[in-house]
C-alpha positions as CSV (number, residue, x, y, z in Angstrom):
1,M,0.1,-0.1,-0.1
2,T,1.2,3.5,-0.8
3,S,1.4,6.0,2.0
4,K,-0.1,9.4,1.4
5,P,2.3,12.3,1.5
6,A,2.3,14.5,4.8
7,A,0.1,17.5,5.1
8,N,3.0,19.8,5.4
9,E,4.9,18.2,2.6
10,P,6.4,20.9,0.1
11,R,4.6,21.6,-3.2
12,F,7.7,20.7,-5.0
13,S,9.1,17.4,-3.8
14,R,12.9,16.9,-4.5
15,G,12.2,13.1,-5.0
16,V,12.5,10.1,-3.1
17,L,15.7,8.4,-2.5
18,D,15.5,4.6,-2.5
19,N,17.7,1.6,-3.3
20,H,17.0,1.4,-7.0
21,P,18.1,4.5,-8.8
22,K,16.1,5.5,-12.0
23,P,18.0,5.6,-15.4
24,F,19.3,9.0,-16.6
25,F,16.5,9.9,-19.1
26,K,13.7,8.9,-16.5
27,R,15.4,11.2,-14.0
28,L,15.7,14.0,-16.4
29,K,11.9,13.5,-17.2
30,H,11.0,13.5,-13.6
31,Q,12.9,16.7,-13.0
32,L,11.5,18.5,-16.1
33,G,8.2,17.4,-14.9
34,L,8.7,19.0,-11.4
35,Y,9.9,22.2,-13.1
36,F,7.0,22.8,-15.3
37,Q,4.3,21.6,-12.6
38,M,2.0,24.5,-12.0
39,P,-0.4,23.6,-9.2
40,P,-3.2,26.3,-8.9
41,V,-3.3,29.2,-6.5
42,D,-6.4,31.0,-5.4
43,P,-6.7,33.5,-6.8
44,P,-4.5,32.8,-9.8
45,T,-2.2,35.3,-11.2
46,L,-2.8,37.1,-14.6
47,P,-0.8,34.6,-16.8
48,E,-2.6,31.8,-15.3
49,A,-5.8,33.4,-15.7
50,L,-5.2,34.2,-19.1
51,L,-4.1,30.6,-19.9
52,K,-7.1,29.1,-18.4
53,F,-9.0,29.9,-21.7
54,I,-6.8,27.2,-23.3
55,P,-8.3,24.1,-22.5
56,I,-5.2,22.0,-22.2
57,S,-4.0,20.8,-18.5
58,S,-0.1,20.7,-19.5
59,W,1.1,24.2,-18.8
60,P,4.1,23.8,-21.4
61,V,1.6,22.4,-24.0
62,A,-0.9,25.3,-23.3
63,S,1.9,27.9,-23.5
64,I,3.2,26.7,-27.0
65,T,-0.4,26.7,-28.1
66,V,-1.0,30.2,-27.4
67,G,2.1,31.0,-29.6
68,V,1.1,28.8,-32.6
69,L,-2.4,30.0,-32.6
70,F,-1.3,33.6,-32.7
71,Y,1.2,32.8,-35.6
72,L,-1.1,30.7,-37.6
73,S,-3.8,33.4,-37.4
74,F,-1.3,36.4,-38.4
75,V,0.0,34.2,-41.4
76,G,-3.7,33.4,-42.7
77,L,-4.9,37.2,-42.4
78,A,-1.3,38.4,-44.0
79,Y,-2.4,35.9,-47.0
80,L,-6.0,37.6,-47.3
81,D,-4.3,40.9,-47.2
82,G,-2.1,40.0,-50.0
83,F,1.2,41.0,-48.9
84,A,2.5,38.0,-47.4
85,A,5.0,37.5,-50.2
86,E,6.5,41.1,-49.5
87,F,7.3,40.3,-45.8
88,D,9.4,37.6,-44.4
89,L,6.8,35.8,-42.4
90,W,8.9,32.7,-41.7
91,W,11.1,34.4,-39.5
92,N,10.9,37.9,-38.5
93,A,7.1,37.7,-37.7
94,L,8.0,34.9,-34.9
95,I,9.5,37.5,-32.6
96,F,6.1,38.0,-30.7
97,P,5.2,34.6,-30.5
98,V,8.2,33.1,-29.5
99,V,8.9,35.9,-26.9
100,T,5.4,35.1,-25.8
101,V,5.8,31.5,-25.4
102,Y,9.1,32.0,-23.6
103,L,7.9,34.2,-21.2
104,L,5.0,31.7,-20.3
105,L,7.4,28.8,-20.3
106,I,9.7,30.3,-17.7
107,Q,6.7,31.0,-15.2
108,P,6.8,27.3,-13.8
109,I,10.7,27.6,-13.4
110,M,10.3,31.0,-11.3
111,R,7.3,29.6,-9.3
112,R,9.5,26.9,-8.5
113,L,12.4,28.9,-7.2
114,M,10.1,31.2,-5.1
115,T,8.8,27.9,-3.7
116,L,11.9,26.5,-2.5
117,A,12.9,29.6,-0.8
118,I,9.6,29.9,0.9
119,E,9.9,26.2,2.1
120,T,13.4,26.8,3.5
121,Y,12.2,29.7,5.7
122,R,9.0,28.0,6.7
123,L,11.1,24.9,8.2
124,L,12.9,27.5,10.4
125,V,10.2,29.1,12.5
126,P,6.5,28.4,13.3
127,Y,4.0,28.7,10.5
128,N,2.4,31.9,12.1
129,D,-0.1,34.2,10.5
130,R,1.8,36.8,9.3
131,F,4.1,34.3,7.4
132,K,1.1,32.5,5.8
133,R,-0.1,36.2,4.6
134,L,3.4,36.8,3.1
135,E,3.4,33.6,1.4
136,A,-0.3,34.3,-0.1
137,E,0.9,37.7,-1.5
138,A,3.8,36.0,-3.0
139,Y,1.8,33.3,-4.7
140,S,-1.1,35.4,-5.9
141,L,0.1,39.0,-6.1
142,N,-2.4,41.9,-6.6
143,R,-4.9,41.5,-9.8
144,R,-5.4,45.3,-10.0
145,R,-1.6,46.2,-10.1
146,E,-0.9,43.2,-12.2
147,W,-3.4,44.6,-14.9
148,I,-1.9,48.2,-14.5
149,V,1.6,46.8,-15.1
150,F,0.4,44.6,-18.1
151,S,-1.2,47.5,-19.5
152,T,1.7,50.1,-19.1
153,G,4.0,47.3,-20.7
154,A,1.5,46.8,-23.7
155,I,1.3,50.9,-24.2
156,I,5.1,51.2,-24.1
157,G,5.3,48.5,-26.9
158,W,2.6,50.1,-28.9
159,V,4.3,53.8,-28.8
160,F,8.0,52.9,-29.1
161,M,7.9,49.7,-31.1
162,E,8.3,50.1,-34.8
163,N,6.0,48.0,-36.9
164,P,7.5,46.7,-40.2
165,L,4.2,45.7,-41.6
166,P,2.0,47.8,-43.9
167,P,-0.6,49.7,-42.0
168,N,-4.4,49.6,-42.1
169,H,-4.5,46.0,-42.6
170,I,-6.0,43.4,-40.1
171,S,-2.9,41.3,-40.1
172,S,-1.0,44.2,-39.2
173,I,-3.4,45.5,-36.4
174,L,-2.9,41.9,-35.0
175,Y,0.4,41.8,-35.2
176,D,0.7,45.4,-33.8
177,Y,-1.7,45.5,-30.9
178,V,-2.4,41.6,-30.0
179,G,1.4,40.6,-30.5
180,E,3.1,43.5,-28.8
181,A,0.5,43.7,-26.0
182,L,1.2,40.0,-25.1
183,A,4.9,40.4,-25.5
184,F,5.8,43.7,-23.6
185,G,2.7,43.1,-21.1
186,L,4.0,39.7,-20.1
187,T,7.7,41.3,-20.0
188,A,6.3,44.1,-17.5
189,W,4.4,41.7,-15.5
190,H,7.3,39.4,-14.9
191,I,9.6,42.2,-13.8
192,Y,6.9,43.5,-11.3
193,A,6.3,40.0,-9.9
194,A,10.1,39.7,-9.6
195,I,10.4,43.0,-7.7
196,V,7.5,42.1,-5.5
197,R,8.2,38.7,-4.7
198,T,11.9,39.5,-4.1
199,R,10.8,42.1,-1.4
200,L,8.4,39.5,0.2
201,L,11.0,37.0,0.5
202,S,13.5,39.6,2.4
203,I,10.5,40.3,4.6
204,M,10.3,36.6,5.2
205,H,13.9,36.7,6.0
206,D,13.7,39.4,8.4
207,Q,10.7,37.4,10.3
208,V,12.6,34.2,10.3
209,Q,15.9,36.1,11.9
210,S,13.9,37.9,14.5
211,L,12.0,34.5,15.5
212,N,15.0,32.2,15.3
213,V,17.2,33.5,18.0
214,F,18.9,30.0,18.6
215,E,20.5,29.6,15.0
216,Q,23.8,31.3,14.3
217,S,22.4,32.8,11.2
218,V,19.6,32.6,8.5
219,P,20.7,31.7,5.2
220,Y,20.7,34.3,2.4
221,W,21.1,31.7,-0.4
222,P,17.6,31.0,-1.1
223,I,17.0,34.9,-2.0
224,I,20.3,34.8,-3.9
225,R,19.4,31.7,-5.6
226,W,15.9,33.4,-6.6
227,S,17.3,36.5,-7.8
228,L,20.1,34.9,-9.9
229,G,17.4,32.4,-11.4
230,V,15.0,35.3,-12.3
231,V,17.5,37.4,-13.8
232,I,18.8,34.9,-15.9
233,C,15.6,33.8,-17.1
234,L,14.6,37.6,-18.0
235,F,17.7,38.3,-19.8
236,G,17.2,35.1,-21.9
237,C,14.2,37.0,-23.2
238,L,16.3,39.6,-24.6
239,V,18.6,36.9,-26.0
240,V,15.6,35.0,-27.8
241,S,14.3,38.2,-29.1
242,Y,17.4,39.3,-30.8
243,F,17.5,36.6,-33.4
244,F,14.1,37.6,-34.8
245,I,14.5,41.3,-34.9
246,P,15.1,42.5,-38.7
247,P,18.6,43.6,-39.4
248,A,17.7,47.1,-40.2
249,L,16.0,47.5,-37.1
250,V,18.5,46.1,-34.7
251,L,20.4,49.5,-34.3
252,S,17.4,51.6,-34.3
253,P,16.7,54.0,-31.3
254,S,13.4,52.1,-30.3
255,V,15.0,48.6,-30.0
256,I,18.1,50.0,-28.1
257,S,16.0,52.0,-25.9
258,I,13.9,49.1,-25.1
259,Y,16.6,46.9,-24.5
260,A,18.2,49.5,-22.2
261,V,14.9,50.2,-20.1
262,F,14.4,46.2,-19.8
263,T,17.9,45.9,-18.6
264,I,17.7,48.6,-16.0
265,S,14.5,47.2,-14.8
266,V,16.0,43.8,-14.3
267,I,18.7,45.5,-12.2
268,L,15.7,46.9,-9.7
269,I,15.4,43.3,-8.5
270,F,18.8,43.2,-6.9
271,V,17.9,46.8,-5.5
272,F,14.9,45.6,-4.0
273,T,16.9,42.3,-2.6
274,K,17.7,41.8,1.2
275,V,19.8,44.9,2.2
276,P,21.2,45.8,5.3
277,A,19.6,49.1,7.3
278,S,23.0,50.7,7.0
279,M,22.9,50.9,3.2
280,L,19.1,52.3,3.1
281,T,20.6,55.6,2.2
282,Q,22.8,54.3,-0.9
283,L,19.7,52.2,-2.1
284,R,17.7,55.5,-2.3
285,V,20.4,57.1,-4.5
286,V,20.6,54.0,-6.7
287,R,16.8,54.0,-6.9
288,A,16.8,57.8,-7.9
289,F,19.3,57.3,-10.5
290,I,17.6,54.5,-12.2
291,L,14.4,56.1,-12.1
292,F,15.9,59.0,-13.7
293,L,17.5,57.0,-16.4
294,I,14.4,55.3,-17.3
295,V,12.5,58.7,-17.8
296,A,15.3,59.8,-19.9
297,I,15.4,57.0,-22.3
298,V,11.6,57.2,-22.6
299,G,11.5,60.8,-23.2
300,T,14.5,60.5,-25.7
301,V,12.6,57.8,-27.7
302,G,9.5,59.4,-27.5
303,Y,10.7,62.9,-29.2
304,N,12.7,60.8,-31.5
305,R,9.8,59.0,-32.8
306,L,7.0,61.6,-32.6
307,E,9.2,64.6,-33.7
308,N,11.7,63.3,-35.8
309,W,14.6,64.8,-33.7
310,S,18.1,63.2,-33.6
311,L,19.0,61.2,-30.6
312,V,21.1,64.1,-29.3
313,E,18.5,66.7,-29.6
314,S,15.7,64.4,-28.2
315,L,18.1,63.7,-25.1
316,Y,18.8,67.4,-24.9
317,A,15.1,68.1,-24.7
318,T,14.3,65.6,-22.3
319,I,16.8,66.7,-19.8
320,I,15.9,70.4,-19.9
321,T,12.3,69.3,-19.4
322,M,13.0,67.0,-16.4
323,T,15.3,69.7,-14.6
324,T,12.6,72.6,-15.2
325,I,15.3,74.7,-17.2
326,G,13.4,74.7,-20.5
327,Y,15.5,77.0,-22.7
328,G,12.9,76.8,-25.4
329,D,15.5,75.6,-28.1
330,F,12.9,73.0,-29.0
331,S,9.2,73.2,-29.2
332,P,7.3,70.1,-30.2
333,S,5.3,71.0,-33.6
334,S,2.9,68.1,-33.7
335,S,-0.1,67.6,-31.2
336,E,1.1,64.0,-30.3
337,G,4.5,65.5,-29.5
338,R,2.8,68.3,-27.1
339,V,0.7,65.7,-25.6
340,F,3.6,63.6,-25.1
341,T,5.4,66.7,-23.6
342,I,2.7,67.1,-20.9
343,V,2.7,63.6,-19.9
344,L,6.3,63.7,-19.7
345,S,6.5,66.9,-17.6
346,L,4.1,65.6,-15.2
347,F,6.4,62.5,-14.4
348,A,10.0,63.9,-15.1
349,I,9.6,67.1,-13.1
350,G,8.7,64.9,-10.0
351,I,11.4,62.0,-10.6
352,G,14.0,64.5,-11.6
353,G,13.6,66.5,-8.4
354,Y,13.5,63.4,-6.5
355,A,16.9,62.3,-8.1
356,V,18.4,65.7,-7.7
357,T,17.3,66.1,-4.0
358,S,18.4,62.4,-3.3
359,V,21.8,62.9,-4.5
360,A,22.2,66.3,-2.9
361,S,21.1,65.0,0.4
362,F,23.4,62.3,0.1
363,V,26.4,64.5,-0.2
364,I,25.4,67.4,1.8
365,E,24.1,65.7,4.8
366,G,27.0,63.6,5.1
367,N,26.0,60.2,3.9
368,F,28.7,60.3,1.1
369,H,31.2,60.7,4.2
370,R,29.6,58.0,6.0
371,F,29.6,55.6,3.2
372,I,33.3,56.1,2.7
373,Q,33.9,56.0,6.4
374,G,31.8,52.8,6.9
375,K,34.4,51.0,4.3
376,R,37.2,52.2,6.5
377,V,35.5,50.9,9.5
378,D,34.9,47.5,8.0
379,N,38.2,47.0,7.0
380,Q,39.3,47.8,10.6
381,I,37.0,45.3,12.1
382,V,38.1,42.5,10.0
383,R,41.8,43.0,11.2
384,L,40.7,43.1,14.8
385,K,41.5,40.3,16.7
386,D,41.0,39.5,20.8
387,H,39.1,42.6,21.0
388,Y,35.8,43.4,23.0
389,V,32.5,44.1,21.7
390,L,30.1,46.6,23.2
391,C,26.4,46.2,22.7
392,G,24.6,49.5,23.4
393,S,26.0,53.0,23.8
394,G,23.4,54.6,25.7
395,R,24.1,56.7,29.0
396,M,25.8,53.5,30.7
397,G,27.2,52.1,27.3
398,K,28.8,55.6,26.4
399,Q,30.6,55.5,29.7
400,I,32.1,52.2,29.0
401,A,33.1,53.2,25.5
402,L,34.8,56.2,27.0
403,E,36.8,53.9,29.4
404,L,37.9,51.5,27.0
405,Y,38.8,54.5,24.6
406,K,41.0,56.0,27.2
407,T,42.7,52.9,28.0
408,E,43.3,52.3,24.3
409,V,41.9,48.7,24.6
410,P,40.6,47.8,20.8
411,F,36.8,47.4,20.9
412,V,33.8,47.4,18.5
413,V,30.5,49.1,19.5
414,I,27.0,48.0,18.2
415,E,24.6,50.3,18.3
416,Q,21.1,50.4,16.6
417,S,20.0,54.1,16.8
418,P,21.9,56.5,14.3
419,T,21.4,59.5,16.6
420,V,22.9,57.9,19.3
421,L,25.7,56.7,17.4
422,E,26.5,59.7,15.8
423,E,26.6,61.5,19.3
424,L,29.2,58.7,20.2
425,L,31.4,59.2,17.3
426,R,31.5,63.1,17.6
427,E,33.5,62.2,20.9
428,M,35.6,59.4,19.7
429,D,36.8,57.6,16.3
430,I,36.1,54.1,17.0
431,P,35.1,51.2,15.0
432,Y,31.3,50.6,15.0
433,V,28.5,48.4,13.6
434,Q,25.0,50.0,13.2
435,G,22.2,47.4,13.6
436,D,20.5,45.2,16.0
437,A,22.8,43.4,18.5
438,T,20.2,40.5,19.2
439,Q,20.8,39.7,15.5
440,D,23.3,37.1,14.7
441,E,24.6,38.7,11.5
442,V,25.0,42.1,13.4
443,L,27.6,40.1,15.8
444,L,29.4,38.5,13.2
445,L,29.9,41.9,11.6
446,A,31.3,43.1,14.9
447,G,33.8,39.9,14.6
448,V,32.6,38.3,18.0
449,E,33.8,34.8,16.7
450,R,37.4,36.4,17.0
451,A,36.6,38.6,20.4
452,R,37.9,38.3,23.8
453,G,35.1,39.5,25.6
454,L,31.5,41.2,25.2
455,V,29.4,43.7,27.0
456,A,25.7,43.7,26.9
457,A,24.8,47.0,28.1
458,L,21.1,47.3,26.6
459,S,18.3,48.8,28.8
460,E,16.0,45.9,28.4
461,D,17.0,42.3,30.1
462,K,15.4,40.3,27.3
463,N,17.4,41.9,24.7
464,N,20.7,41.4,26.8
465,V,19.6,37.5,27.2
466,F,19.3,37.3,23.4
467,I,22.8,38.8,23.0
468,A,24.2,36.4,25.6
469,L,22.6,33.3,23.9
470,S,23.9,34.2,20.5
471,A,27.3,35.3,21.3
472,R,27.8,32.0,23.4
473,H,26.6,30.1,20.7
474,I,28.8,31.6,18.3
475,N,32.0,32.0,20.5
476,P,31.9,29.4,23.3
477,D,35.3,30.8,24.9
478,L,33.9,34.5,24.8
479,H,34.0,36.3,28.3
480,I,30.4,37.8,28.6
481,I,29.4,40.6,30.9
482,S,25.8,41.8,31.0
483,R,23.7,44.5,32.6
484,V,20.6,43.4,34.5
485,S,17.7,45.8,35.1
486,Q,15.8,43.7,37.4
487,V,17.7,41.4,40.0
488,K,15.2,38.7,39.7
489,N,16.5,38.1,36.0
490,R,20.0,37.6,37.4
491,R,19.9,33.8,37.4
492,K,18.2,33.9,33.6
493,M,21.0,35.9,32.6
494,L,23.8,33.5,33.9
495,K,22.0,30.4,32.3
496,A,21.9,32.2,29.0
497,G,25.5,32.2,28.9
498,A,26.9,35.3,30.7
499,N,29.9,35.0,33.2
500,V,29.3,38.2,35.1
501,V,25.8,39.9,35.7
502,I,26.2,43.7,37.1
503,S,23.1,45.5,38.3
504,P,23.6,49.4,38.1
505,E,21.5,50.1,41.0
506,E,23.5,47.7,43.1
507,V,26.5,49.0,42.3
508,S,25.5,52.9,42.7
509,G,24.3,51.9,46.2
510,R,27.4,50.6,47.4
511,R,29.4,53.3,46.0
512,M,27.2,55.9,47.7
513,I,27.4,53.9,50.9
514,A,31.3,54.1,50.4
515,E,31.5,57.6,49.8
516,M,29.5,58.4,52.8
517,L,31.8,55.9,55.1
518,N,35.1,56.2,53.5
519,S,34.8,59.3,51.6
520,E,38.7,59.9,51.7
521,V,39.5,56.5,50.1
522,V,36.9,56.7,47.3
523,T,38.0,60.3,46.4
524,L,41.7,59.4,46.4
525,L,41.0,56.4,44.1
526,D,38.8,58.6,41.9
527,E,41.4,61.2,41.7
528,M,44.1,58.7,40.9
529,L,42.0,57.2,37.9
530,R,40.9,60.5,36.6
531,A,44.1,62.2,36.8
532,E,46.4,62.5,33.6
533,R,50.2,62.1,33.7
534,Q,52.6,64.1,31.7
535,T,52.1,62.0,28.8
536,G,48.3,62.6,28.5
537,Q,47.2,59.2,29.6
538,T,45.2,58.2,32.6
539,L,46.3,55.7,35.4
540,R,44.0,52.5,35.7
541,L,43.8,49.7,38.2
542,E,43.9,46.5,35.9
543,E,44.9,43.1,35.9
544,L,48.0,41.6,33.9
545,Y,48.8,38.0,33.1
546,V,52.2,37.1,33.4
547,S,52.1,34.5,30.7
548,E,50.9,37.3,28.4
549,I,54.4,39.2,28.8
550,K,56.1,39.2,25.5
551,A,59.3,41.4,26.0
552,P,62.1,38.6,25.1
553,S,64.4,39.5,28.3
554,L,61.5,39.1,30.7
555,V,60.3,35.6,28.8
556,E,63.9,34.4,29.4
557,K,63.7,35.1,33.1
558,L,60.3,33.8,33.5
559,E,61.3,30.6,31.9
560,N,64.6,30.4,34.1
561,D,62.6,30.8,37.2
562,E,64.3,34.3,37.6
563,L,61.5,37.0,37.2
564,H,60.9,39.4,40.1
565,I,58.7,42.1,40.7
566,Y,61.4,44.6,40.6
567,D,62.1,43.3,36.8
568,I,58.4,44.4,36.1
569,G,59.2,48.0,38.0
570,Q,62.5,48.3,36.1
571,R,60.9,47.7,32.6
572,S,57.7,49.6,32.9
573,E,57.6,51.6,36.1
574,L,54.1,50.5,36.7
575,M,52.9,49.8,40.2
576,V,51.9,46.2,41.4
577,V,49.5,46.1,43.9
578,A,48.7,42.7,44.6
579,I,49.3,39.1,43.1
580,E,47.0,36.4,42.4
581,R,48.7,32.9,42.6
582,G,47.7,30.8,39.7
583,Q,49.6,27.8,41.5
584,R,50.1,28.0,45.1
585,A,51.3,25.5,47.9
586,A,48.8,24.3,50.5
587,G,48.2,26.9,53.1
588,E,49.1,29.6,51.0
589,D,47.0,32.5,50.4
590,R,45.4,33.2,47.0
591,Y,46.6,37.0,46.9
592,I,49.7,38.5,48.0
593,Y,49.1,42.2,48.9
594,S,51.9,44.8,48.6
595,P,54.3,42.4,47.5
596,R,58.0,43.0,48.0
597,G,60.2,43.6,44.8
598,V,62.1,40.2,45.4
599,T,58.7,38.3,45.1
600,K,59.3,35.6,42.3
601,L,56.6,35.5,39.7
602,H,55.5,32.3,37.8
603,R,53.4,31.8,34.5
604,G,50.1,31.5,36.0
605,D,50.1,34.5,38.3
606,V,47.9,37.4,37.6
607,L,49.2,40.8,38.6
608,I,46.9,43.8,39.9
609,V,48.6,47.0,38.8
610,I,48.0,50.6,38.3
611,S,49.5,51.6,35.0
612,T,49.0,53.6,31.8
613,P,48.8,52.0,28.4
614,D,52.3,52.9,27.6
615,Q,53.7,51.1,30.7
616,R,51.8,48.2,29.7
617,L,53.2,48.2,26.2
618,K,56.8,48.3,27.4
619,L,56.2,44.7,28.8
620,N,55.8,43.5,25.2
621,H,58.5,45.2,23.6
622,E,62.3,45.4,24.3
623,V,63.0,49.2,24.8
624,L,66.4,50.2,23.6
625,S,68.2,53.1,25.7
626,Q,69.1,56.2,24.0
627,S,72.8,55.7,24.6
628,F,72.5,52.3,22.8
629,L,70.5,53.9,20.0
630,E,73.5,56.6,19.6
631,L,76.0,54.0,19.6
632,W,74.5,52.1,16.8
633,T,73.8,55.4,15.0
634,A,77.4,56.3,15.0
635,K,78.2,52.7,13.8
636,L,76.1,52.8,10.9
637,L,77.3,56.6,9.8
638,G,80.8,55.3,9.8
């Protein structure tokens, strides 16, 4: 007995693996059958509704039937009109039937690519109402908008495509109106459907990313595969149509302009693909440029066809119309040209103004500078290793960033608010990532997999929990310190992966009591940490791992068990407050306070020191004395 498929089985099955593989031709036939399946959707899209008039269940056969019927009808009417012998019916007249059949045949391929992307995202999250609504919009689209786009494409074909047939014949009317309407209308519909579905898939990706916090990242490849497949299919239409265009029309302004508009429209598919929030400004500029270019091409072809102006004159007239300059050098003489100018002005002035203001704001508001700066910051982050990641730069995060900046510790800030981030960048030049720190891809952009530590300083505990979960999953060795607003959430934060949980209220309370009871001690410590030395650097109470000292002379003494406290002081002048013993004998205290200079140091020890960044740096490099340098300089100079 054959079992029934599961209710949630994808619409297009990849096939079942068994122990008896099918022969090659049977597998090929099976795959072709899958690609050309067109399961009905309710309501159907416009091509599906049009193809319902053909009483054939097979989509490929029905598509080919449409082209054959149109071509035979045209050939028959051409013979009746009596000019069939004067026109190359058997080749050039095939362009519209072939393009129509091609556009219908790629519909199942594009449907399958979209279905595979939707099924991939559907398996990653619970099937909720919003995802279901997005899926329905992707499959059925909007019928009213479909008809508007289809009609617009047909009008473009009627206006700008040159008809090589003799006018005022029934066959010419069929070729010009029906053929061009089907070919150009379906082309416009495919571009519209590709852009809308690409945008919907991007929204699905965002929803899956926001709900699936336990995965490292939601894959982009379903959208990329969809976009590449759609672009290849649509550019195939240009290749197919090229072979049927009469040689005399290949380099005509109409054909070149239509091909240019088609290419630019296909590029819009990538513009509407998943784009990071930090690139929205650049996206606006690209969109404005593409719209400006499309209107310029349409205006140039329109004036060339209606007023018989040259391409240069037509382009000049279009640009001065779009920019509202209007020198008056060219004035349409025909009524059709004047009507076209009215329509072009209504659209062109708005689009031209939008393009000019978008580019101007991109430069004047500093977006261009931020774009260049963003490239530089990305290169900085890629080179970072063993750095720290600060999530959130609000009131508390700003103080943390300032402290890290003063101590010259490498770190990256993640902040979602552009206003808060811009205020922080005015005070310090630091690498940053603008985005939501709860998202895995944002943490990866900050290099969390290469980081040493992470500070989750957002105001809401749930966001800090998500950050700790994601960061711990990406980098198990990461040292995570998290802020907690409510003390009752401390245990949850620790379970999420935080090593240390700090409540600002508790720390502030202890500090206020210390200020009350031991004001002189606290004041002395504050003054010491705030005071800047002659070098302009601040003192800090820090921990220093003996095993991380890299100065060759000190490393040699450490390996020979001859490293003492006075060696550290002579090398860097820093002050050792205490020593935490990594390996200690039975009965020995964990900490040695105020150690003497002759105290020996071992590889596992941790020094609690008061130092500046320059003093720490001296422990990692051999510092040559000035006299030694002078001696070597004299030797080199002879």
